[in-house]
C-alpha angles and dihedrals in degrees: 000000000000090000091050092051091046092049091049091050093049093048090047091051092049091048091050091048091050092049091047091048092048091048090049091050091048091050091049092050090060089070129062132186127198132178130202138195128186150167126218128188088221127006105232118178118183091345097308126104110241096187103051091260094304131122122273137202116217138185139172148166130221130195119195136181128210089243090067098259116136141176130181151160129219134178143189138173114255135185122271085212087075098027107034114221090002121104098165135058117204119191119198117188146162141171147122134284118200142166134230107229094201091071120039112232095016116126141167138203138197124188154147128230136184122203106205129189109190111218093003122126142152085242087072093060108117135168117191090347092305118122107235104189108024093165097047124121134222129302091236112127132190127202140184118210142186127191147181128207135188117188105298099355129074142174130201138185121203129187130186117242091205137009116330105254091329095304108157141120092286090059098047104276131126091245143321120324101209110140096040109159137209121192121190143178119201135186133188107180117184110228122213093237131081094336091288124160123207109221125199134173139173125177141169128213118205111184113203093229145020137238113270102231092193094065128091117290092003093066095082094054104088124209094343099109100121119085095181117120146150116241133196142191133187131170150104133281131190133195116213147156131243105209106306091341112102133176096072122143130184128185144179119201140175109220138174146119139246093243116170094207111294093101095038132091090275097049138080093246092055095050123098113249090191100096095279145096097235118128135191136187095240093181093054116142106250146160112246126195123205135188125180148149133217120202 
């Protein structure tokens, strides 16, 4: 009798352990994590070079749940000429992706993202050793976004929750820039040849303010007070394997923006903030090559 009771107890314990293990495995399977690394010949974001027309190395991690919830972090090197004392951009984001059952292939997304520049600040903006914006804040910018997607096409609207990259009266603008918007339309159409994907993008930036050309270092930049522009991107991408290693993607894209001068060599956006007189056309039309892997 004692042996029978003991055997029943042991079997019950094992059954409970198996159920607990299965439940744990099921809970774990609801989450997925992926990492990515990449190289770009020029880091363009929304049609503007972030790395002074130089190559960049990038990496990130994403965590998703079956429910549609996601969080992630991504980073790239950037130029101190544009972000004084900052050489790295770190993006932290989260949100929710869902579908609309009434229409097959129709989805939506809502999210938040922070663009962070460790060590970077408007206080670090010098010309000829003279501090230009001593009361300025950080470059860090936060956005809320909402999007819709249908099969291979998607649209998204983003709006800043504070000033756009620290642009305010203290940094030479005609007021605060909270509420700056960026609207975009994207397409990734799978072609019937060689596993190629045709990629297209068009976006429009509308900054809620303009540069005050009567203030400080901005006064000598004539008629280039408006940072708004429309940007575009078109190209091809391809997924491939290297030996037994999969998850590789390569791309070639033509990118640029319809800048009227603000981001050019004669504008405030194209001038180096890193204690120098160097300028670049950061909205220049250019071919960009990318290579990356997700695992």
